[in-house]
VOLOPA-156451 format. One record per residue: residue in three letters; z, y, x of N, C-alpha, C in turn. Coordinates in Angstrom, 2 decimals, decimal comma. Each point is the difference from the previous one (the first is absolute). Example, Ala and Ser with C-alpha at 12.3 -4.5 7.8 and 13.67 -1.06 7.14 Angstrom:
NODE rest    n.zz    n.yy    n.xx   ca.zz   ca.yy   ca.xx    c.zz    c.yy    c.xx
NODE  ALA    7,80   -5,69   13,19    0,00    1,19   -0,89    0,00    1,20    0,90
NODE  SER   -0,72    1,05   -0,35    0,06    1,19    0,82    0,73    1,09   -0,77
This chain:
NODE rest    n.zz    n.yy    n.xx   ca.zz   ca.yy   ca.xx    c.zz    c.yy    c.xx
NODE  MET    0,24  116,82   31,15   -1,19   -1,15    0,64   -1,46    1,30   -1,27
NODE  ALA   -0,48    0,05    1,48   -1,04    1,06   -0,64   -1,39   -1,31   -0,02
NODE  GLY   -1,07    0,73   -0,98   -1,22   -0,51   -1,05    0,39   -0,73   -0,86
NODE  GLY    1,85   -0,55   -0,11    0,18   -0,83   -1,33   -1,20    0,65   -0,64
NODE  ALA    0,45   -1,82   -1,37   -1,24   -0,05   -1,07    0,82    1,06   -1,65
NODE  ALA   -0,35    1,37    0,66    0,29    0,60   -1,45   -0,26    0,01   -1,60
NODE  LYS    0,58   -0,71   -1,40   -1,12    0,09   -0,35   -0,30    0,75   -0,93
NODE  TYR    0,54    1,25    0,48   -0,70    1,20   -0,47    0,27    1,25    0,83
NODE  ARG   -0,83    0,95   -0,36    0,26    1,56    1,09    1,12    0,64   -0,86
NODE  HIS    0,73    0,44    1,63    1,21    0,30   -0,50   -0,21    2,10   -0,23
NODE  LEU   -0,97    0,20    0,92   -0,66    1,49   -0,72    1,66    1,07    0,50
NODE  SER    0,25   -0,86    1,12    1,50    0,85    0,61    0,60    0,82   -1,18
NODE  ARG    0,87   -0,54   -0,27    0,44    0,63   -1,34    1,29   -1,07   -0,72
NODE  LYS    0,80   -0,34   -0,42    0,87   -0,12   -0,58    0,00   -1,15   -1,46
NODE  SER   -0,23   -1,28   -0,07   -0,33   -0,25   -1,25    0,00    0,47   -1,47
NODE  SER    0,92    0,84   -0,41    0,54    0,68   -0,82   -1,47    1,19    0,12
NODE  HIS   -0,18    0,68    0,85   -0,66    0,76    0,01   -1,62   -0,40    0,32
NODE  ARG   -0,31   -1,33    0,44   -0,79   -0,51   -0,01   -1,17   -0,29   -1,43
NODE  GLN    1,29   -0,60   -0,44   -0,30   -0,41   -1,65   -0,38    1,06   -1,33
NODE  ALA    0,76    0,85    0,91   -0,35    1,69   -0,97   -1,20    0,01    0,23
NODE  LEU   -0,39    0,56    1,13   -1,64   -0,24    0,05   -0,54   -0,55    0,08
NODE  LEU   -0,51   -1,73   -0,51   -0,36   -0,40   -0,41   -0,64    0,07   -1,38
NODE  ARG    1,38   -0,11   -0,55    0,47    0,54   -1,38   -1,56    1,17   -0,15
NODE  ASN    0,05    0,86    0,74    0,12    1,56   -0,23   -1,96   -0,68   -0,60
NODE  LEU   -0,92   -0,36    1,37   -0,57    0,04    0,49   -1,01   -1,44   -1,00
NODE  VAL    0,40   -0,64   -0,61   -0,48   -0,59   -0,63    0,59    0,00   -1,71
NODE  THR    0,75    1,22   -0,10   -0,56    0,81   -1,22   -1,28    0,80    0,52
NODE  SER    0,36    0,91    0,32   -1,41    0,74    0,40   -1,10   -0,39   -0,35
NODE  LEU   -0,22   -1,23    0,77   -1,17   -1,14   -0,04   -0,18   -0,02   -1,09
NODE  PHE    0,65   -0,77   -0,74   -0,68   -0,63   -1,15    0,03    1,72   -1,12
NODE  LYS    0,40    1,01   -0,13    0,03    0,99   -1,09   -1,85    0,88    0,74
NODE  HIS    0,25   -0,50    1,67   -1,68    0,65    0,23   -1,07   -0,53    0,45
NODE  GLU    0,59   -1,98    0,82   -1,25   -0,22   -0,21   -0,39    0,22    1,07
NODE  SER    0,38    0,84    0,72   -0,10    0,37    1,38    0,84    0,31    0,86
NODE  ILE    0,66    0,35    1,33    0,73    0,74    0,97   -0,94    0,12    1,10
NODE  THR    1,63    1,05    0,84   -0,92   -0,21    1,33    1,31    0,28    0,79
NODE  THR    0,12   -0,77    0,86    1,54    0,01    0,67   -0,47   -0,85    1,88
NODE  THR    1,33   -0,45    0,27   -0,29   -0,53    1,02   -0,37   -1,28   -0,26
NODE  TRP   -0,85   -0,63    1,25    0,12   -1,45    0,33    0,63   -0,67   -0,19
NODE  PRO    1,08   -0,14    0,76    1,38   -0,74   -0,37    0,12   -0,18   -1,32
NODE  LYS    1,20    0,93   -0,59   -0,05    0,51   -1,68   -0,98   -0,92   -0,47
NODE  ALA   -1,91    0,71    0,03   -0,36   -0,87   -1,12   -0,44   -1,24   -0,16
NODE  LYS    0,76   -0,74    1,63   -0,58   -1,36   -0,10    1,19   -0,90   -0,86
NODE  GLU    1,53    1,43   -0,03    1,20   -1,16   -0,85    0,15    0,61   -1,12
NODE  ALA   -0,77    1,01   -0,49    0,16   -0,03   -1,19   -1,14   -0,70   -1,01
NODE  GLN   -1,27   -0,29    1,12   -0,78   -0,59   -0,70    0,85   -1,99   -0,65
NODE  ARG    0,86   -0,20    1,03    0,00   -0,91   -0,44    1,02   -0,48   -0,91
NODE  LEU    1,26    1,39   -0,18    0,40   -0,21   -0,90   -0,93    0,11   -1,99
NODE  ALA   -1,02    1,15    0,36   -1,29    0,21   -1,55   -0,36   -1,21    0,18
NODE  GLU   -0,83   -1,11    0,82    0,00   -1,27    0,17    0,97   -0,55   -1,12
NODE  LYS    0,79   -0,32   -0,20    0,80   -0,93   -0,03    0,65    0,87   -1,60
NODE  LEU    0,10    1,36   -0,50    0,46    0,60   -1,10   -1,44   -0,22   -0,99
NODE  ILE   -1,40   -0,69    0,87   -1,29    0,16   -1,36   -0,28   -1,45   -0,27
NODE  THR    1,23   -0,74    1,06    0,21   -1,64   -0,18    0,51   -0,22   -0,97
NODE  LEU    1,01    1,04   -0,22    1,32   -0,03   -1,13   -1,00    0,42   -1,15
NODE  GLY   -0,55    1,14   -0,39   -0,91    0,23   -0,67   -0,80   -1,29   -0,56
NODE  LYS   -0,52   -0,51    0,56   -0,54   -0,97   -0,20   -0,45   -1,39   -1,05
NODE  LYS    2,09    0,14    0,69    0,10   -1,52   -0,73    0,86    1,17   -1,19
NODE  ASN    0,88    0,83   -1,02   -0,18    0,70   -0,46    1,12   -0,82   -1,03
NODE  THR    1,48   -0,06    0,53    0,62   -0,08   -0,54    1,75    0,53    0,15
NODE  GLU    0,73   -0,16   -1,36    1,12    0,40    0,14    0,74    0,18    1,77
NODE  ALA    0,37   -0,76    0,90    0,43    0,35    0,64   -1,01    0,49    1,18
NODE  SER   -1,44    0,12   -0,09   -0,90   -0,03    1,39    0,08    1,94   -0,93
NODE  ARG    0,75    0,28   -1,42    0,07    1,79    0,10    1,58    0,29    0,70
NODE  ARG   -0,10   -0,77   -0,28    1,81    0,64    0,33    0,23    0,23    1,21
NODE  ARG   -1,12   -0,89    0,76    0,33    0,20    1,18   -0,91    1,28    1,17
NODE  ALA   -1,06    0,03   -1,22   -1,04    1,71    0,50    1,25    0,89   -0,54
NODE  LEU   -0,17    0,14   -1,08    1,20    0,91   -0,40    1,68    0,46    0,84
NODE  SER   -0,43   -1,18    0,43    1,48    0,26    1,94   -0,85    0,53    0,72
NODE  VAL   -1,38    0,61    0,75   -0,99    0,03    0,88    0,26    1,25    0,03
NODE  PHE   -0,99    0,59   -1,58   -0,38    1,83    0,02    0,82    1,14   -0,59
NODE  TYR   -0,32    0,59    0,91    1,00    1,40    0,16   -0,40    0,13   -2,21
NODE  THR   -0,65   -0,12   -0,26   -0,80    0,83   -1,44   -0,78   -1,37   -0,64
NODE  PRO    0,88   -0,93   -0,35   -0,31   -0,88   -0,32   -1,08   -0,20   -1,49
NODE  HIS    0,94    1,07   -0,89   -0,33    0,65   -1,09   -1,59    0,00   -0,16
NODE  GLU   -0,81    0,69    1,35   -1,38   -0,08   -0,11   -1,04   -0,25    0,55
NODE  ILE    0,74   -1,42    1,23   -0,85   -0,70   -0,12   -0,07   -1,05    0,00
NODE  LEU    1,43   -0,96   -0,44   -0,14   -1,27   -0,91   -1,83    0,06   -0,87
NODE  PRO    0,36    0,36   -0,90   -1,15    0,94   -0,77   -1,54   -1,32    0,13
NODE  LYS   -0,20    1,37    1,58   -0,54   -1,08    1,06   -0,38   -0,71    0,09
NODE  LEU    1,00   -0,16    1,41   -0,08   -1,50    0,32   -0,66   -0,95   -1,05
NODE  PHE    1,65   -0,08   -1,20   -0,63   -1,15   -0,75   -1,48   -0,05   -0,74
NODE  GLY   -0,21    1,18   -0,63   -1,24    0,29   -0,92   -1,09   -0,02    1,31
NODE  PRO   -0,64    1,22   -0,27   -1,61   -0,34    1,68   -0,48   -0,15    0,91
NODE  LEU    1,44   -0,21    0,80    0,01   -1,09    1,15   -0,14   -0,77   -0,25
NODE  ARG    1,10   -0,86   -0,95   -0,14   -1,32    0,05   -1,15    0,20   -0,18
NODE  GLU   -0,41    0,33   -1,07   -1,55   -0,47   -0,53   -1,68   -0,16    1,39
NODE  ARG    1,18    0,99    0,41   -1,82    0,01    1,03    0,36   -0,64    1,33
NODE  TYR    1,55   -0,57    0,12    0,25   -1,11    1,14    0,28   -1,35   -0,51
NODE  ALA   -0,76   -0,10   -1,55   -0,08   -0,95   -0,48   -0,22   -1,28    0,96
NODE  GLU   -1,37   -0,19    0,84   -0,50   -0,78   -0,27   -0,32   -0,52    1,29
NODE  ARG    0,48    1,24    1,00    0,23    0,14    1,36    1,16   -0,81    0,60
NODE  PRO   -0,40   -0,63    0,69    1,11   -1,14    0,70    1,35    0,72    0,96
NODE  GLY   -0,31    1,24    1,13    0,55    0,33    0,53   -0,56    1,25    0,23
NODE  GLY    0,67    0,73    1,10   -0,90    0,99    0,72    0,39    1,39   -1,17
NODE  TYR    0,58    0,62   -0,24   -0,20    1,08   -1,05    0,22    1,72    0,32
NODE  THR    0,12   -0,35    1,07    0,45    1,79    0,90   -0,87   -0,56    1,36
NODE  ARG   -0,66    1,25    0,01   -1,09   -0,09    2,32    1,03    1,16    0,24
NODE  VAL    0,08    0,05    1,06    0,53    0,55    1,32   -1,23    0,69    0,74
NODE  LEU   -0,11    1,17    0,35   -1,45    0,58    0,47    1,30    0,30    1,04
NODE  ARG   -0,84    0,26    1,32    0,37    0,79    1,65   -0,66    1,29   -0,78
NODE  VAL    0,25    1,61    0,46   -0,10    0,93   -0,29    0,19    0,99    1,72
NODE  GLU   -0,91    1,21    0,13    0,68    0,66    1,10    1,33    0,38   -0,33
NODE  PRO    1,13    0,85    1,26    0,93    0,11   -0,29    0,30    1,35   -0,15
NODE  LYS    0,59    0,36   -1,05    0,17    0,99   -1,16    1,37    0,52    0,85
NODE  LYS    0,47   -0,47    0,09    0,96    1,34    0,38    0,03    0,15    1,41
NODE  ASP    1,08    1,07    0,52    0,10    0,28    0,64    0,88   -0,62    1,38
NODE  ASP    0,36   -1,48   -0,25   -0,04   -0,68    1,31   -0,81   -1,38    0,09
NODE  GLN   -1,09    0,36   -0,76   -1,13   -0,99   -0,12    0,36   -1,01    0,43
NODE  ALA    0,87   -0,60   -1,39    0,36   -1,32   -0,50   -1,34   -0,71   -0,36
NODE  ALA   -0,14   -1,31   -0,34   -0,59   -0,60   -0,04   -0,11    0,12   -1,92
NODE  SER   -1,06    0,44   -0,13    0,27   -0,07   -2,09   -0,67   -0,81   -0,55
NODE  ALA   -0,13   -0,23   -1,56   -0,83   -0,58   -0,39   -0,05    0,03   -1,64
NODE  ILE   -0,66   -0,79   -0,86    0,30    0,61   -1,10   -0,52   -1,30   -0,87
NODE  LEU    1,36   -0,43   -0,62    0,43   -0,71   -0,67   -0,39    0,01   -1,59
NODE  GLU   -1,29   -0,94   -0,41   -0,56    0,20   -0,96    0,43   -1,38   -1,26
NODE  LEU   -0,11    0,00   -0,89   -0,65   -0,85   -1,58   -1,18    0,00    0,32
NODE  VAL   -0,63   -1,81    0,37   -1,32   -0,25   -0,08    0,30    0,20   -1,46
NODE  ASP   -1,48    0,07    0,01   -1,26    0,42   -1,55    0,43    0,31   -1,08
NODE  GLY    0,50    1,42    0,92    0,38    1,40   -1,04   -0,67    0,76   -0,32
NODE  PRO   -0,13    1,22   -0,69   -0,96    0,79    0,54    0,17    0,75    0,75
NODE  LYS    1,11   -0,01    1,12    0,28    0,72    1,12   -0,47   -0,95    1,09
NODE  ASP   -1,14   -1,01    0,26    0,38   -1,11    0,47   -1,07    0,69    1,35
NODE  MET    0,07    0,85    1,19   -0,52    0,16    0,97   -1,29   -1,39    0,27
NODE  ARG    0,40   -1,36    0,67   -1,59   -0,39    0,04   -0,81   -0,57   -1,14
NODE  PHE    0,53    0,31   -1,20   -1,25    0,38   -0,97   -0,59    0,58    0,16
NODE  ALA    0,73    1,57    0,31   -1,46    1,03   -0,49   -1,15    0,30    1,30
NODE  MET    0,94   -0,89    1,62   -0,42    0,40    1,04   -1,41   -0,64   -0,45
NODE  THR    0,75   -1,23   -0,15   -1,57   -1,05    0,16   -1,18    0,63   -1,04
NODE  ALA    0,28    0,45   -1,34   -0,83    0,60   -1,03   -0,56    1,04    0,74
NODE  ARG    0,34    1,05    0,76   -0,29    0,95    0,87   -0,66   -0,30    0,82
NODE  THR    0,02   -1,16    0,86   -1,17   -0,74    1,32   -1,19   -0,63   -0,99
NODE  VAL    0,26    0,07   -1,04   -1,34   -1,34   -0,59   -0,87    1,40   -0,54
NODE  ALA    0,74    0,51   -0,77   -0,68    1,14   -0,52   -0,91    0,72    1,02
NODE  ARG    1,18    0,14    1,53   -1,10    0,91    1,51   -1,39   -0,99   -0,36
NODE  GLN    0,75   -1,69    0,09   -1,69   -1,08    1,13   -0,70    0,79   -1,55
NODE  ARG    0,67   -0,78   -1,10   -1,57    0,82   -0,74   -0,83    1,05   -0,19
NODE  SER    0,98    1,39    0,05   -1,27    1,20    0,42   -0,85   -0,78    0,95
NODE  GLN    0,60   -0,20    1,44   -1,00   -0,41    0,92   -1,41   -0,47   -0,21
NODE  GLY    0,94   -0,98   -0,76   -1,36   -1,03   -0,47    0,16   -1,56    0,28
NODE  LEU    1,71    0,11    0,24   -0,17   -1,02    0,43    0,22   -1,03   -1,27
NODE  ASP   -0,39   -1,44    0,19   -0,03   -0,97   -1,46    1,14   -0,75    0,36
NODE  THR   -0,63   -0,43    1,44    0,85   -1,10    0,39    1,76    0,67    0,30
NODE  LEU    1,13   -0,59   -0,22    0,97    0,11    0,80    0,14   -1,16    1,28
NODE  ASN    0,86    1,41    0,96    0,37   -0,83    1,53    1,10   -0,96   -0,96
NODE  GLU    0,56   -1,23    1,20    0,40   -0,94   -0,03    1,68    0,56   -0,38
NODE  LEU    1,05    1,16    0,29    1,14    0,58   -0,11   -0,47    0,70   -1,48
NODE  THR   -0,63    0,65   -0,15    0,13    0,64   -1,17   -0,64   -0,69   -0,84
NODE  ARG    0,06   -1,58   -0,73   -0,51   -0,33   -0,43    1,09   -0,91   -0,36
NODE  LEU    0,88   -0,34    1,28    1,42   -0,32   -0,22    1,21    0,63   -0,65
NODE  ASN   -0,43    1,22    0,53    1,52    1,29   -0,76   -0,92   -0,09   -1,83
NODE  VAL   -1,17   -0,39    0,06   -0,22    0,31   -1,73    0,61   -0,98   -0,43
NODE  GLN   -0,27   -1,37    0,80    0,14   -1,09   -0,97    2,46    0,11   -0,25
NODE  LYS    0,78    0,48    1,08    1,00   -0,06    0,33    0,39    1,44   -1,75
NODE  VAL   -0,43    1,05    0,41    0,02    0,88   -1,32   -0,17   -0,90   -1,02
NODE  THR   -0,62   -0,70   -0,56   -0,32   -0,04   -1,55    0,37   -1,80    0,08
NODE  GLN    0,60   -0,76    0,86    0,04   -0,66   -0,08    0,95   -0,65   -1,59
NODE  PHE    1,41    0,68    0,39    0,37   -0,29   -1,26    0,54    1,38   -1,04
NODE  ARG   -0,71    0,28   -0,22   -0,14    1,93   -0,25   -1,11   -0,77   -1,41
NODE  ARG    0,80    0,67   -1,41   -0,53   -0,32   -0,53   -1,55    0,61   -0,82
NODE  ASP   -0,77   -0,74    0,29   -1,21    1,56   -0,16   -0,10    0,27    1,46
NODE  GLY    0,07   -0,88    0,75   -0,13    0,72    1,53   -1,48    0,37    0,22
NODE  ILE   -1,14   -0,88   -0,14   -1,04    0,69    0,28   -0,05    1,46   -0,68
NODE  SER   -0,33   -0,20   -1,71   -0,40    1,04   -0,61    0,95    0,87    0,13
NODE  ASP    0,93    0,50    1,08    1,06    1,24   -0,08   -0,15    0,58    1,50
NODE  LEU   -0,83   -1,54    0,88   -0,67    1,03    1,57   -1,32    0,99   -0,40
NODE  GLU   -0,60   -1,04   -1,40   -0,99   -0,04   -0,16   -0,17    1,97   -0,94
NODE  LEU    0,96    0,54   -0,23    0,58    0,64   -0,47    0,10    1,03    1,04
NODE  ALA    1,29    0,01    0,19    0,45    0,97    1,65   -1,37    0,35    0,46
NODE  ILE   -1,04   -0,98    0,91   -1,18    0,29    0,34   -0,99    0,87   -0,74
NODE  LYS    0,14   -0,29   -1,17   -0,86    0,78   -1,29    0,50    1,70    0,54
NODE  THR    0,88   -0,51   -0,41    1,01    1,77    0,35    0,49    1,24    1,08
NODE  LEU   -0,31   -1,49    0,81   -0,12    0,39    1,71   -2,09    1,28    0,14
NODE  GLU   -0,66   -0,91   -0,33   -1,51    0,64    0,10   -0,01    0,86   -1,42
NODE  ILE    0,20   -0,06   -0,93    1,04    0,98   -0,27    0,25    1,56   -0,36
NODE  ASN    1,42    0,12    0,76    0,34    0,83    1,26   -1,25    0,66    0,53
NODE  LYS    0,05   -1,11    1,16   -1,23    0,40    1,11   -0,85    0,88   -0,67
NODE  GLN   -1,17   -0,44   -1,21   -1,39    1,09   -0,74    0,88    1,36   -0,28
NODE  LYS    0,54   -0,30   -0,13    0,88    1,06   -0,77    0,37    1,15    1,25
NODE  GLU    0,78    0,01    0,45   -0,08    0,61    1,90   -0,90    0,25    0,60
NODE  SER   -1,60   -1,04    0,21   -1,22    0,29    0,03   -0,12    1,01   -0,89
NODE  LYS    0,17    0,33   -1,18   -1,23    0,86   -0,69    1,32    1,34    0,03
NODE  SER    0,90    0,00    0,42    1,46    1,38   -0,07   -0,82    0,72    1,27
NODE  LYS   -0,30   -0,95    1,29   -0,78    0,43    1,52   -0,93    0,79    0,35
NODE  GLU   -1,31   -0,33   -1,42   -1,01    0,54    0,11    0,54    1,41   -0,73
NODE  ASP    0,21   -0,07   -1,53    0,35    1,25   -0,40    0,46    1,40    0,55
């Protein structure tokens, strides 16, 4: 039956291989907070990661056992899931991960993507928004355009001290730019 409604992507693997692949991707995601893979793998790993963070927010013995069965290195990652990540996403109703499409990096030109945890130290949208605001301020523009204003609202909405973190990132970028211009002059 062509075009049948599949509940998940099979990724051209048998079920045991697919589960091992997804477990490995999710383990790496929680360890590094950002991974690069193909787009279909990132979307499937995103589903599992969202479920695991929801388990972390519940913080029951059953949820700990369930998470323990997924990770390959659970003793490294369970304290992180039930500690800092649980606190980070306590107020967020969902959407703990983000998939960003990037240029194909492999020789086969497969669609690549970055899977990252939002509101973390490696949040790419936060960094890009800070860079955009810093550039606009250096150009003397006081008001932000509609898209930048929307991105500022998105990256600060659920982040604790979001506005102050964004201002700190902007100031850091401005200081780095001043240092670069001084080093070019010398």
